[in-house]
N, C-alpha and C positions, 0 to 999 in steps of 0.2 A: 423636587417632584419625583415620585416613584415611577420608574419605567418598568413595564411588564413585558417579559420576554418568554415566548413559548418555544420549546425545542421538541420537534417531532421525530421519533425514532421507534420503529416497531418493537425492537428488543433493545432496551436501554441498559447498558452495563457500565456503572461508574468506573470499573477497572478497564474498560475498553480503551484502545489507543486514542481514537478520535474523541471519545467522551472526556478522557483525562486532559487532553490538550485543550479542549474547549472550556472545561471547568476551570482550568488555571487562567485562561484568558478572562473569564467572567470575574475571577477574583481581582483582576486588574481594573475592573470597573467599580471598585469599592467606593470611590468618591461619588458614584451615582447611586441613588436608591434604586436597587434592581430586584425585582420580584420574578423568580424563575418558575415556570411550570413545564413539566415534561409530559407530553402526550404519547402514550406507549401502550402496546399490548401487554408487555411484560417488564417488570422492574425488578432489579436485584441490587442489593447493597443499600447504602445509606447516603444521604445528601440533603442539603438544605433546600429542597425543592418541593413544590406542590406536585403530586402525581395525579394526573388525570388519565384514568384507565380507558383505553379505546381498544376493545377486543371483540369486534364483530365476528360472527360465525364465518368459517371458511371451509370450502369443499375442494378447492383446487388451488394451484399456484396463482391463477388469474384472480380468483375470488379473494384470495389472501391479500393481494396487492390492491385490487380495485376497491373492495369493501373497506379496507383500512383507510385508504385515501379519502373515500367518500365520508366515512364517519369522522375522521380527523378534521376534515374541512367543515363538517357540520358543527363540531365542537368549537372550532376556531370562531365560527360565526356567532357563537353564543357568548363569547368573551371579548373584552376590549383590550387586546394585546397591542403593545406599541411595535413590537417586532416579532415575526414568526420565522424561525429557522428550521428547515427540514433536512433530514437525511434520507427522505423518501421522495419518490417522484410524484408530486402533486402540485396543484396550481394555486393553492391558498397560502403560499409562503412568500416572505420578503427576501429571505436569504436561503440559498441552497448550497450544501456542501457536496461537491461532485467527487466524493471519495472513490467511487467505482469507475470513474471515467465516463466514456460514451459507450453505451451498450452496443450500438451498431458497429463500432470499431472492434469490440471484443468478438462479435459474431464473425466479422470478416476474417479476423486472425484465426479463429477456431476452425472455420471452414477449410483452412489450408491443410489441416491434418486429418480431415474426415474424407470418407469415400464420397464420390459424387452423389450417391443416393442419400447418405446421411446429411450431406451439405444442403441438398434440396429440402430435406425435411426441416432443417434449421430455418430456412427461409419461410417455410409454410407454417411453422410452429405458431399456434394461436398465442401461446404465452410470450414468445419473443416479439411477435408483432404487437401485442399489447404493450410490452415494456417500451419498445421503440416509439410507439405512438404517445405513451404517457410522457416520455422524455421530451418529445417535440413540443407537446403542450406546455410542459414545465418551462423549458428554456425560452419559449416564445410568449409566455404569459406576461401581460402588461403589468401585473402586480409585482413581478420579480424585480428586486432592486440590486441584488448582488449575488454573484456565484463565487464561492471559495474553491479554487482549483489547487490541487496539491502538486501540480507540476506544470511547466510550460507546455508540455506535450498535450495535456488535457485541455488547457486553455485554447490551444490552436485547433484541436479536434472539435471543440464546442463551437468555436468561431467559424470554422469551415463547414460545419454540418447544419447549423441552425441560424435562423434569422434573429440574431440577438445583438444588441448594442455592445460593442467590445469594451466600452467603459464599465460595463457591469461585471467584467471578468477580472478577478483578483487572484494572483498566484501567491499563496501563503503555504509554504512547506510545513510539514509537521515538525521538522527540525530534530535535533538530537541533544540529549544531555551528555555533553562531552566529558563531564566529570565522572559519570557512571561508566561510560564506555571509554576507558582509559588504557592506552597501549602499554603503559608501565605495569599493568597487571600481569603481563606475560611472564614477568620474572618469577611470580609465585604460582602460576598455573600451568605454564606451557609444558614443562617436562613431565609432570604428573599426568596431564591429560593425554599427551602423546603415548606415554607408556601404557596407559589403560587400553588404548586402541591398538597398540603394537605398531605404531608408526616410527620407523627408524629416524634418528636425529638428523640424518643428512637428507631425508626425503622431503620433497615439496608436497605440502598438504593443502588442498583446496577445500572450501566448505560451501555447502548448499543448504540454505535455510528456507523452509517453506512447506506448508501442507497443500495438497492438491497438486500432485506431481506433474500432471499433464500440462496444466496452465503455467506452472512455474518453470517447466522446461528441464525436468530431470533427465529425460531421454537424451537431450542435447549435451547435458553435463557428463553423462556416462560415455557418450560417443567421444566427447572432447578428451576425457581422461584416457580412453583406449587408444585414440589416434595421436594424442599430443605428447605422451611421455610413457616410457616403459617403467617408470618408477614413481610417478605421481600418485598420491592417494586422494580419495574423496570422502569427506565427512558429510553424511546426510542427516540433517536435523529436521524432523517433521514427520507427518504420516500421510497415508493414502490407503484407501480400501483395496487398491490394486498393487500394493507394494510388492507382493510376491512376483508379479509379472516383471517389475523392474529388477528385482533380485535375479530372476532367471535371465534377463537380458545381460546383467553384469557377468553372469557365468558364461553366457554365450560369447561375450566380448573378451573373455579371458582376464577379467580384472576383479573377480569376486573377492580375492584376497586383499585388494586395495580399496575396497569400498566399505565404509563403516556406517551401519544403520543404527541411529540413536533414538529414533522416535521423537516425540515432542519433549522438549526439555524446559523445565521451569526456569532454569538459569542457563542461558546459552553462552555466557561470558567465558567459562573455561574452554569451550570448543572454539570460540574465536581466537583465544590465546594459542590453541594448538595449530591453528591454520596459518598459511602464508598468503592466501588469496581467497576471495569470494568468487564463486561462479554461479550465476543466476540468469540463464538464457530464456527468460520468461516469454511466453507467447504474447501476453498482454498484461501489463500491470501499471496502473496510473503512477504510483510511487511507493514501492514496498519499503517499510521501515528498515528492513535488513540492509538496504543500501546505505542508509545513514549510519547504521551500527558498524558496518564494515569500514566506512570512511573514517569514523571516529577511532576505530581500532587500528588504523594505519595499514589497511589491507588494499592491495591492488584489486580491481574489480573487472570481471568479465561478464558482460550482460548484453542484452539485445536492444535493437532500435525501438521496440515497442514497450520498453520499460522507461517510465518517467525519470528514473534515477540515472539513465544514460546521459542526461544533460549535464551531470556533474562529473562525467568521466572524460578526460582528455587523452586522446590516443597516444600511446607509448609513454605518457607521463604518469598516469595512475590507473591505467587499464586499457581495455579494448572493447569495442562495441561492434556487433555484426548481427545479421539476421538470425532469429532464433532457430531456423531450420538449416542454417549454413554450418553443418557439422564439421566440415573441413576448416572453415574459418575459426570455429571455436577451438578445434584441436591445435591450430597454429598459435592461437593466443596462449593456450596452456603450455605449448612448447617454448614460448618466450619467457616463461617463469623458470629461468635457468639456474637460479641460485637463491639462497636465503638473502644474500646481500642485495641482489637485484630487487627482490620483493620488498625489502626494507627501504631501499632507496625510493621506490615508487610509492611505498606506504607513507613516506613523509609528506608527499604531495596530497595524498588522500586526507591525512590528518589536518593539514592546513585548510583544505576545502571544507571539512566538517566544521571548523571553527566559524566559518561564515554563516553557518546555519544552526548555531547554538539555539536550543529550544526557547530560551528566554527572549531572544531577538525575534523569533517567529511569533511568539505570544504577543509581544509588543505590537507587531503588525496587525494581528487579529483584534487586539484591544482597540487600536486606532480605527479599524474598520467599523467596529461596533459603535464607537463614540461618534463617528461621522454620521452613521445612519440614524442613531438616536437624536443627534442634534438636528439633522435634516428633518426628521419627523416632527420634532418640537417646533421648528420654524414654520412648518406647513400647517400647524394647527391654528 
């Protein structure tokens, strides 16, 4: 019997990280007859899916979210889907993937770096109030059968914030392709990459990967380099419209010659090879893929308590975790990267941890969740 699955995503990109992960899981359901429909404003790429365009007019951020949710649910009601999985905050889904974590938690973290006036505006913002309300309705919807959380941190935040049955919360990490992110690639990339950047062979190089520098914590990374070592370098991969301000800060801290701005890179592997450790003191991030990439590349990790990836870091074994705004603590962590040998020793632990989260193992977990839900649906018919 054919099972019909709908996936709701405002902008659906088959090359997107979450989409690729889910599509591979759906391939694992090949023994089931599975018919997939994607409900989306915008579709790019190719795929064996039925595309249902849902593109109502929008005049503001609120209307964009609200009108898409209303129209998507109207379309859902016109079809007989067996399962509906959403990446958007709406109440007509059976499965929700909480890839962005809990919006209220993000707002609480962001207010820590805002002036009192701007923090107050964040509380009063009609858009943020709408999102928080939509999130509450979603997680407390009686229709919701399962939530896919990409970290334990997100699972606990949802459990502590909303009236939801904990049995509905499933932690399934995105995982990592450990064959692609292989530390043996250092042998062929490291010297060339460091030479391009002018990083001395003896210097410790940290890497920061991510766009949106405020949320990802680049300010903390710069302070950590300035206060942690007189010779450590920082490789910045990513972009931000305020990059000039961060470059000026690097100058003010006296580390401009040790910070390397690469912008967005299609292939980040050579730059992981150039690095000795990852630093990502993010203000709030449910689970950035760069944490898995760094683990697989056998790098020690310096990150924050509000990064989901922190749960895979063991203090002094493969990295350090502290508050994103604890610049002295971040600097102390950088200071502990005393030698290449120390970083390599810690990196062995990182690599071993990454093998526990091989992407194929995580896909198996997602496949099993889909199977369980499809079986439960068929039994209830």
